[in-house]
TORMAR-943368 format. One line per 4 residues: number of its first residue (from 1); for each residue x negated, y, z negated of C-alpha. Coordinates in nm, 2 decimals, always signed. Layout:
# TORMAR-943368
NUM = X/Y/Z ~ ... $
# end
This chain:
# TORMAR-943368
1 = -0.51/+0.69/-0.35 ~ -0.85/+0.59/-0.49 ~ -0.87/+0.32/-0.22 ~ -0.78/+0.56/+0.05 $
5 = -1.03/+0.83/-0.06 ~ -1.31/+0.58/-0.07 ~ -1.24/+0.44/+0.28 ~ -1.21/+0.79/+0.42 $
9 = -1.54/+0.89/+0.26 ~ -1.72/+0.59/+0.43 ~ -1.56/+0.69/+0.76 ~ -1.68/+1.05/+0.72 $
13 = -2.03/+0.93/+0.64 ~ -2.08/+0.66/+0.90 ~ -1.87/+0.75/+1.21 ~ -2.15/+0.91/+1.42 $
17 = -2.33/+0.72/+1.69 ~ -2.66/+0.77/+1.50 ~ -2.55/+0.50/+1.26 ~ -2.51/+0.25/+1.54 $
21 = -2.24/+0.12/+1.76 ~ -2.12/-0.14/+1.50 ~ -2.07/+0.13/+1.23 ~ -1.90/+0.36/+1.49 $
25 = -1.66/+0.08/+1.60 ~ -1.59/-0.01/+1.24 ~ -1.51/+0.35/+1.15 ~ -1.28/+0.38/+1.45 $
29 = -1.09/+0.07/+1.35 ~ -1.07/+0.19/+0.99 ~ -0.94/+0.52/+1.11 ~ -0.67/+0.35/+1.30 $
33 = -0.55/+0.15/+1.00 ~ -0.55/+0.47/+0.79 ~ -0.35/+0.64/+1.06 ~ -0.09/+0.37/+1.03 $
37 = -0.09/+0.41/+0.66 ~ -0.03/+0.78/+0.69 ~ +0.26/+0.72/+0.93 ~ +0.41/+0.49/+0.67 $
41 = +0.38/+0.75/+0.40 ~ +0.54/+1.01/+0.63 ~ +0.83/+0.77/+0.70 ~ +0.88/+0.71/+0.34 $
45 = +0.88/+1.08/+0.26 ~ +1.14/+1.13/+0.53 ~ +1.36/+0.85/+0.39 ~ +1.32/+1.00/+0.04 $
49 = +1.42/+1.35/+0.16 ~ +1.74/+1.20/+0.31 ~ +1.81/+1.02/-0.01 ~ +1.78/+0.68/+0.14 $
53 = +1.48/+0.56/-0.05 ~ +1.52/+0.37/-0.38 ~ +1.24/+0.27/-0.60 ~ +1.30/-0.09/-0.50 $
57 = +1.27/-0.01/-0.13 ~ +0.96/+0.20/-0.19 ~ +0.80/-0.09/-0.37 ~ +0.89/-0.33/-0.09 $
61 = +0.74/-0.11/+0.18 ~ +0.43/-0.01/-0.01 ~ +0.31/-0.35/-0.11 ~ +0.16/-0.46/+0.22 $
65 = -0.01/-0.12/+0.26 ~ -0.16/-0.15/-0.09 ~ -0.30/-0.49/-0.02 ~ -0.45/-0.37/+0.31 $
69 = -0.61/-0.06/+0.14 ~ -0.74/-0.28/-0.14 ~ -0.91/-0.52/+0.11 ~ -1.06/-0.22/+0.30 $
73 = -1.18/-0.07/-0.03 ~ -1.35/-0.40/-0.12 ~ -1.51/-0.42/+0.22 ~ -1.64/-0.07/+0.18 $
77 = -1.78/-0.15/-0.16 ~ -1.96/-0.46/-0.03 ~ -2.10/-0.26/+0.27 ~ -2.23/+0.01/+0.03 $
81 = -2.38/-0.25/-0.21 ~ -2.55/-0.43/+0.07 ~ -2.68/-0.11/+0.21 ~ -2.85/-0.03/-0.12 $
85 = -2.99/-0.38/-0.16 ~ -3.11/-0.45/+0.19 ~ -3.27/-0.13/+0.34 ~ -3.33/-0.17/+0.71 $
89 = -3.67/-0.04/+0.85 ~ -3.69/+0.29/+0.66 ~ -3.32/+0.33/+0.62 ~ -3.21/+0.32/+0.26 $
93 = -2.84/+0.41/+0.29 ~ -2.69/+0.24/+0.60 ~ -2.62/-0.12/+0.69 ~ -2.63/-0.15/+1.07 $
97 = -2.60/-0.40/+1.35 ~ -2.61/-0.77/+1.27 ~ -2.64/-0.71/+0.90 ~ -2.31/-0.52/+0.90 $
101 = -2.15/-0.78/+1.12 ~ -2.25/-1.05/+0.86 ~ -2.07/-0.86/+0.59 ~ -1.76/-0.82/+0.81 $
105 = -1.77/-1.19/+0.90 ~ -1.80/-1.29/+0.53 ~ -1.49/-1.08/+0.46 ~ -1.30/-1.22/+0.75 $
109 = -1.38/-1.58/+0.64 ~ -1.28/-1.50/+0.28 ~ -0.95/-1.34/+0.39 ~ -0.87/-1.64/+0.61 $
113 = -0.87/-1.87/+0.30 $
# end
């Protein structure tokens, strides 16, 4: 839940066009991933209400979602850290454009192994 809340907070803060197209596109993509996560939660709740969900099944289905949320959480932390350390022309709180793309690329390379 902590991972989810932190990602949602970032989306709420940076989803507007005034933060640039890269931030807007990133927030849209993050929102889609979170939507899929919420669908998984709803499906698991339904299975539980039917009595078809064991702890073992729950753990099996939740593991990939937990890894994804953790990766998004780490991305958000890096974006926030870089925003504080590299203010862009008068902006002290938002990483934008190419600088944001650099952070995204670094995470994509790291995730690729």
